[in-house]
C-alpha positions as CSV (number, residue, x, y, z in Angstrom):
1,X,20.5,3.2,-43.6
2,X,19.4,5.2,-40.7
3,X,20.1,4.8,-37.0
4,X,18.0,5.7,-34.4
5,X,17.9,5.4,-30.6
6,X,15.2,3.5,-29.0
7,X,14.8,4.4,-25.2
8,X,14.3,1.2,-23.5
9,X,11.5,1.7,-20.6
10,X,12.4,-0.3,-17.3
11,X,9.8,-1.7,-14.9
12,X,11.4,-1.4,-11.5
13,X,10.7,-3.2,-8.1
14,X,11.8,-1.7,-5.0
15,X,11.2,-3.2,-1.6
16,X,12.3,-1.3,1.3
17,X,11.1,-0.3,5.2
18,X,9.8,2.8,6.5
19,X,10.0,4.3,10.0
20,X,6.4,6.0,10.0
21,X,2.9,4.3,9.3
22,X,2.0,3.4,6.0
23,X,-0.9,6.0,5.8
24,X,2.0,8.5,7.1
25,X,4.4,7.5,4.3
26,X,1.5,7.4,1.4
27,X,0.6,11.3,2.3
28,X,4.3,11.8,1.1
29,X,4.3,9.4,-1.7
30,X,1.0,10.7,-3.0
31,X,1.6,14.2,-2.6
32,X,1.9,16.9,-5.5
33,X,5.8,17.2,-4.9
34,X,6.5,13.9,-5.1
35,X,4.4,13.8,-8.3
36,X,6.3,16.8,-9.7
37,X,9.6,15.2,-8.8
38,X,9.0,11.7,-10.2
39,X,7.8,13.7,-13.4
40,X,11.0,15.5,-13.8
41,X,12.8,12.1,-14.7
42,X,9.6,10.5,-16.8
43,X,9.0,8.2,-14.0
44,X,5.4,6.6,-13.7
45,X,4.3,5.2,-10.4
46,X,2.1,1.9,-11.2
47,X,1.8,0.2,-7.9
48,X,2.9,0.8,-4.0
49,X,1.6,-1.6,-1.2
50,X,2.4,-2.9,2.4
51,X,3.3,-6.2,3.0
52,X,0.5,-8.4,4.8
53,X,3.5,-9.7,7.2
54,X,5.6,-6.5,8.1
55,X,3.3,-3.5,7.9
56,X,6.9,-1.7,8.1
57,X,7.8,-3.0,4.7
58,X,6.8,-1.3,1.7
59,X,6.7,-2.1,-2.3
60,X,6.8,0.3,-4.9
61,X,6.8,-0.6,-9.0
62,X,7.5,2.2,-11.1
63,X,8.0,2.7,-14.9
64,X,10.8,4.8,-16.7
65,X,13.4,5.1,-19.5
66,X,16.2,3.4,-18.4
67,X,18.7,5.3,-16.4
68,X,16.2,7.6,-15.1
69,X,15.6,6.0,-11.8
70,X,19.2,6.0,-10.8
71,X,19.3,10.0,-11.9
72,X,16.4,10.5,-9.7
73,X,17.8,9.1,-6.5
74,X,21.1,11.0,-7.3
75,X,19.0,14.3,-7.2
76,X,16.5,13.1,-4.4
77,X,18.0,10.6,-2.4
78,X,18.3,12.7,0.5
79,X,15.0,14.1,0.6
80,X,13.4,10.7,0.0
81,X,15.6,9.6,3.1
82,X,13.7,12.5,5.0
83,X,10.4,10.9,4.4
84,X,10.4,7.8,6.6
85,X,12.1,5.5,3.9
86,X,15.2,3.8,5.3
87,X,17.4,4.0,2.7
88,X,19.5,1.0,3.8
89,X,17.1,-1.3,3.3
90,X,16.1,-0.7,-0.2
91,X,16.3,-3.8,-2.8
92,X,15.4,-3.1,-6.5
93,X,14.9,-5.5,-9.4
94,X,14.8,-3.9,-12.9
95,X,12.0,-5.7,-15.5
96,X,12.1,-5.6,-19.2
C-alpha cells in the first residue's frame, strides 16, 4: 500500500480594521506587489469587502494550502501593518 500526502486547502476569513479609506487600502491589496507576495505562498484571494456599518472594517477571504497563511504573515506581517491594517484587530477563521 503506497502512502501519499494530501494537501488540504483552507478557506480563511479575515476581518480587521484599517487606518485609511477603503479605496486607499484597495490600492495596496490589489497591487502587483501584494499579488506577487501572495503567490509566493500559493494564496488565492477570493473576496474583499467593506462593512456597511463601519467603513473602517474590512473582510478578506483567501484560499491556500493549510499552514501557508501563517507562513505568509510570519514573512510579511510588518509589511502588511505599514499599509493601514490594524494588526491588533485581525480576527481569523478557517474553513474546509
